[in-house]
C-alpha positions as CSV (number, residue, x, y, z in Angstrom):
1,M,-110.7,-42.5,-16.5
2,K,-110.9,-43.9,-12.9
3,K,-107.8,-44.7,-11.1
4,N,-107.4,-47.9,-9.1
5,I,-106.5,-47.9,-5.4
6,I,-106.0,-50.9,-3.1
7,F,-106.9,-50.4,0.5
8,V,-105.2,-52.7,2.9
9,V,-106.8,-52.9,6.4
10,N,-105.4,-54.7,9.4
11,P,-108.8,-55.5,11.2
12,I,-107.2,-56.2,14.6
13,S,-104.5,-53.5,14.8
14,G,-104.7,-51.2,17.8
15,D,-107.8,-53.2,19.1
16,L,-110.0,-50.7,17.1
17,D,-113.1,-51.5,15.1
18,K,-112.4,-50.6,11.5
19,S,-115.9,-50.6,10.0
20,S,-116.4,-46.9,10.2
21,L,-112.9,-46.3,8.8
22,I,-113.6,-48.6,5.9
23,E,-116.9,-46.7,5.2
24,A,-115.1,-43.3,5.3
25,V,-112.4,-44.6,2.8
26,Q,-115.0,-46.0,0.4
27,E,-117.0,-42.8,0.5
28,F,-113.9,-40.7,-0.1
29,A,-112.8,-42.9,-3.0
30,A,-116.3,-42.7,-4.6
31,T,-116.5,-38.9,-4.3
32,N,-113.0,-38.5,-5.8
33,H,-113.6,-41.0,-8.7
34,F,-111.3,-43.8,-7.6
35,D,-111.9,-47.5,-8.0
36,L,-111.3,-49.0,-4.6
37,E,-110.4,-52.6,-3.8
38,V,-110.5,-53.4,-0.1
39,Y,-108.2,-56.2,1.4
40,E,-108.4,-57.2,5.0
41,T,-105.3,-58.9,6.4
42,T,-105.6,-62.3,8.0
43,G,-102.0,-62.9,9.1
44,K,-101.7,-65.8,6.6
45,N,-100.2,-65.3,3.2
46,D,-101.0,-61.5,3.2
47,L,-97.8,-60.6,1.3
48,K,-98.6,-62.9,-1.6
49,E,-102.3,-61.9,-1.7
50,I,-101.3,-58.2,-1.9
51,Q,-98.9,-58.9,-4.7
52,A,-101.6,-60.8,-6.6
53,L,-104.0,-57.8,-6.1
54,Y,-101.3,-55.4,-7.4
55,N,-100.8,-57.5,-10.5
56,Q,-104.5,-57.6,-11.1
57,Y,-105.4,-53.9,-10.6
58,K,-102.0,-52.1,-11.1
59,P,-103.1,-49.4,-8.6
60,E,-101.6,-45.9,-8.5
61,R,-101.6,-46.0,-4.7
62,I,-102.0,-48.5,-1.9
63,I,-103.6,-47.1,1.2
64,V,-102.8,-48.9,4.5
65,A,-104.8,-48.8,7.7
66,G,-102.7,-50.4,10.4
67,G,-99.6,-49.9,12.5
68,D,-95.9,-50.0,11.5
69,G,-96.0,-53.8,11.1
70,T,-98.7,-53.6,8.4
71,I,-97.1,-50.7,6.6
72,K,-93.8,-52.6,6.5
73,M,-95.4,-55.8,5.2
74,V,-97.1,-53.8,2.3
75,A,-93.7,-52.1,1.6
76,E,-92.0,-55.5,1.3
77,A,-94.8,-56.8,-0.9
78,M,-94.3,-53.7,-3.2
79,E,-90.5,-53.5,-3.3
80,E,-90.4,-54.5,-7.0
81,H,-93.2,-52.0,-8.0
82,D,-93.4,-48.3,-8.4
83,V,-96.4,-47.4,-6.3
84,I,-97.2,-44.7,-3.7
85,I,-98.2,-45.9,-0.2
86,G,-100.6,-43.8,1.9
87,I,-101.0,-44.3,5.6
88,L,-104.2,-44.1,7.8
89,P,-102.7,-44.6,11.3
90,A,-104.7,-47.4,13.0
91,G,-102.3,-49.6,15.0
92,S,-101.0,-49.9,18.5
93,A,-97.6,-48.8,17.2
94,N,-98.0,-45.8,14.8
95,G,-94.4,-44.6,15.0
96,L,-94.0,-43.9,11.3
97,S,-97.2,-41.7,11.2
98,V,-96.0,-39.8,14.2
99,D,-92.7,-39.2,12.5
100,L,-94.4,-38.0,9.3
101,N,-96.5,-35.6,11.3
102,L,-99.7,-37.1,10.0
103,P,-102.7,-35.3,11.5
104,A,-105.1,-36.9,14.0
105,G,-108.3,-36.4,11.9
106,I,-109.5,-38.9,9.4
107,E,-110.5,-36.3,6.7
108,E,-107.1,-34.7,6.6
109,N,-105.4,-38.1,6.5
110,L,-107.6,-39.3,3.6
111,K,-106.6,-36.3,1.5
112,I,-102.9,-36.9,2.2
113,A,-103.1,-40.7,1.6
114,F,-105.1,-40.4,-1.7
115,L,-104.0,-37.1,-3.2
116,H,-100.8,-35.6,-1.7
117,H,-97.2,-35.7,-3.0
118,Y,-94.7,-38.2,-1.6
119,I,-91.2,-38.7,-0.3
120,E,-88.8,-41.6,-1.4
121,M,-88.1,-43.1,2.0
122,D,-85.1,-45.3,3.0
123,M,-85.4,-48.6,4.8
124,I,-82.8,-50.4,6.9
125,C,-81.8,-54.0,6.4
126,I,-80.9,-55.8,9.7
127,N,-79.8,-59.4,9.4
128,G,-81.8,-59.7,6.2
129,K,-85.0,-58.2,7.8
130,K,-86.4,-54.8,6.8
131,S,-86.9,-52.0,9.3
132,I,-88.9,-48.9,8.3
133,H,-88.7,-47.0,11.5
134,L,-87.0,-47.8,14.8
135,S,-85.4,-51.1,15.9
136,D,-83.5,-51.6,19.1
137,L,-81.4,-53.9,21.3
138,G,-81.9,-54.0,25.1
139,L,-84.4,-52.4,27.3
140,N,-87.2,-51.3,24.9
141,A,-87.0,-54.6,23.1
142,N,-87.6,-56.3,26.4
143,L,-90.6,-54.0,26.9
144,V,-92.0,-55.0,23.5
145,K,-91.5,-58.7,24.5
146,N,-93.4,-58.2,27.8
147,Y,-96.1,-56.2,26.0
148,E,-96.6,-58.9,23.4
149,E,-97.0,-61.5,26.2
150,S,-99.4,-59.4,28.3
151,D,-103.2,-59.1,28.0
152,V,-103.4,-55.3,28.4
153,R,-103.3,-53.4,25.1
154,G,-102.9,-49.8,24.2
155,F,-101.3,-47.0,26.2
156,W,-101.9,-48.5,29.6
157,G,-100.4,-51.8,28.4
158,Y,-97.2,-50.1,27.5
159,A,-97.2,-48.0,30.7
160,L,-97.6,-51.1,32.8
161,Q,-94.9,-53.0,31.0
162,A,-92.5,-50.0,31.0
163,F,-92.7,-50.0,34.8
164,T,-92.2,-53.8,35.0
165,T,-89.4,-53.7,32.5
166,L,-87.5,-50.9,34.2
167,T,-87.8,-52.4,37.6
168,E,-86.6,-55.8,36.4
169,S,-84.2,-54.6,33.8
170,D,-81.2,-56.7,32.8
171,E,-77.6,-55.8,33.5
172,P,-75.9,-53.6,30.8
173,F,-74.2,-55.4,27.9
174,V,-71.0,-54.7,26.0
175,A,-71.4,-53.9,22.4
176,T,-68.6,-53.9,19.8
177,I,-69.7,-51.6,17.0
178,S,-68.0,-51.3,13.6
179,A,-69.1,-48.3,11.5
180,N,-67.4,-45.6,9.4
181,N,-64.1,-47.6,9.3
182,K,-63.9,-47.6,13.2
183,T,-64.5,-50.2,15.8
184,V,-65.5,-49.2,19.3
185,D,-66.7,-50.9,22.5
186,H,-69.6,-49.4,24.5
187,V,-71.2,-50.6,27.7
188,A,-74.9,-50.1,26.9
189,R,-78.4,-50.5,28.3
190,M,-80.0,-50.0,24.9
191,I,-79.0,-49.4,21.3
192,V,-81.5,-47.9,18.9
193,I,-81.1,-48.4,15.1
194,A,-83.0,-45.4,13.8
195,N,-84.3,-44.4,10.4
196,S,-86.2,-41.5,11.9
197,Q,-86.6,-39.4,15.0
198,K,-89.5,-40.5,17.2
199,Y,-91.1,-43.5,18.9
200,G,-94.9,-43.8,18.4
201,T,-95.4,-42.2,21.8
202,G,-93.9,-39.0,20.4
203,V,-90.6,-39.5,22.3
204,V,-87.7,-38.1,20.3
205,I,-84.8,-40.6,20.4
206,N,-82.8,-39.4,17.3
207,P,-83.1,-35.6,17.0
208,N,-81.2,-35.3,13.7
209,G,-82.7,-38.3,12.0
210,S,-84.0,-38.1,8.4
211,M,-85.9,-40.9,6.6
212,N,-84.5,-40.1,3.2
213,D,-80.8,-39.1,3.6
214,G,-79.2,-42.5,2.8
215,K,-78.1,-42.9,6.4
216,F,-79.3,-44.4,9.7
217,E,-78.3,-43.6,13.3
218,L,-77.1,-45.8,16.1
219,V,-78.2,-44.2,19.3
220,I,-76.3,-45.8,22.2
221,L,-77.8,-45.2,25.7
222,K,-75.1,-46.1,28.1
223,S,-77.1,-45.5,31.3
224,L,-80.8,-45.6,31.8
225,D,-81.2,-43.9,35.1
226,L,-84.6,-42.5,35.8
227,L,-83.4,-38.9,35.3
228,L,-82.2,-39.7,31.8
229,I,-85.4,-41.6,31.0
230,G,-87.5,-38.7,32.3
231,K,-85.6,-36.3,30.0
232,I,-86.1,-38.5,26.9
233,I,-89.8,-39.2,27.7
234,T,-90.5,-35.4,28.2
235,G,-88.9,-34.7,24.8
236,N,-85.7,-33.2,26.1
237,M,-83.3,-35.6,24.6
238,P,-79.9,-34.6,25.9
239,I,-77.7,-35.0,22.8
240,D,-74.6,-33.6,24.5
241,S,-74.8,-36.1,27.4
242,E,-71.9,-38.4,27.9
243,D,-74.5,-41.1,28.6
244,I,-75.6,-41.0,24.9
245,V,-73.5,-41.6,21.8
246,I,-75.0,-41.2,18.3
247,I,-73.3,-42.7,15.2
248,S,-74.6,-41.8,11.7
249,T,-73.6,-44.3,9.0
250,D,-74.9,-46.3,6.0
251,K,-73.7,-49.6,7.3
252,A,-72.6,-51.1,10.6
253,E,-72.0,-54.3,12.5
254,I,-72.9,-54.8,16.2
255,K,-71.6,-57.7,18.3
256,T,-72.6,-58.2,22.0
257,D,-71.0,-60.1,24.8
258,I,-74.3,-61.8,25.7
259,P,-77.6,-62.4,23.9
260,V,-79.7,-59.2,24.1
261,H,-83.4,-58.7,23.5
262,F,-84.0,-57.3,20.0
263,Q,-87.1,-55.8,18.2
264,I,-87.8,-54.4,14.7
265,D,-90.6,-51.8,14.3
266,G,-92.4,-53.0,17.4
267,E,-92.1,-56.7,16.7
268,Y,-90.0,-58.8,19.1
269,C,-87.3,-60.8,17.3
270,G,-85.7,-62.8,20.1
271,A,-82.3,-62.3,21.8
272,Q,-79.4,-61.6,19.4
273,K,-75.6,-61.4,19.7
274,E,-74.7,-60.1,16.2
275,L,-76.4,-57.6,13.9
276,E,-75.4,-56.8,10.3
277,I,-77.0,-53.5,9.2
278,H,-77.1,-51.5,6.0
279,I,-79.3,-48.8,4.5
280,L,-81.6,-49.4,1.6
281,H,-81.8,-46.0,0.0
282,K,-85.1,-44.7,-1.5
283,Q,-86.9,-48.0,-1.0
284,M,-90.5,-46.8,-0.8
285,K,-92.7,-43.9,-1.9
286,L,-94.8,-42.6,1.0
287,A,-97.5,-39.9,0.8
288,V,-96.8,-37.1,3.2
289,P,-98.5,-33.8,4.4
């Protein structure tokens, strides 16, 4: 008996043409006796459309070609259903696939997405919104905002905005953090709310993070001098530095003295002064190598 698979494609993610990818997926599905239903996202009503397709086809897996935003949207659409999600990295932000150590080649990724075992992954709820990967307050969120507003995409777009953002960066903010029955104040340039270890660039920001341990980490960067940034970007995250504090917990509250730029999984969410955060344990099944 053939098994049903829904293939969700974000046609504009990463500014890449997806036609050859769609063909490769169709060919793989046919060769391995899967019935494939292709859905291209439009940015309008996608969540409901995917839920309707699920109810129609009851697929064993949903394969997603897109960045972190597309994966998160599919995970939210499927939160009531027992279905495995497979990833074909194809976005401008592929942080989750980098963290899962998914290979670069399409053939290997197809095997993993369609056929491999899975982990039950946590998600984080922040002010009622879901995060699957990394969210942050401060400098990087400002970078995401500048990137969204600019015309240059891809790596060079990020590099250009990183330079602009660093040179024009705001003053530090004061954050009052309540977690693990303690409340502490920190002067910070950036606070990362991390379900995993790496940004999509491969930069490790949370060395001990795990996606399925029932906890998330708050990584507080107190100073962002160029030496510290250099260390983080080259993968030498100095955990024992007094400029970095890491708190591991399953729920937290952050209050800031001024509104601070905030982003979830690469999507800018405006300036915030208060965040309520808790873990959603084992929220989605994800195919892994």
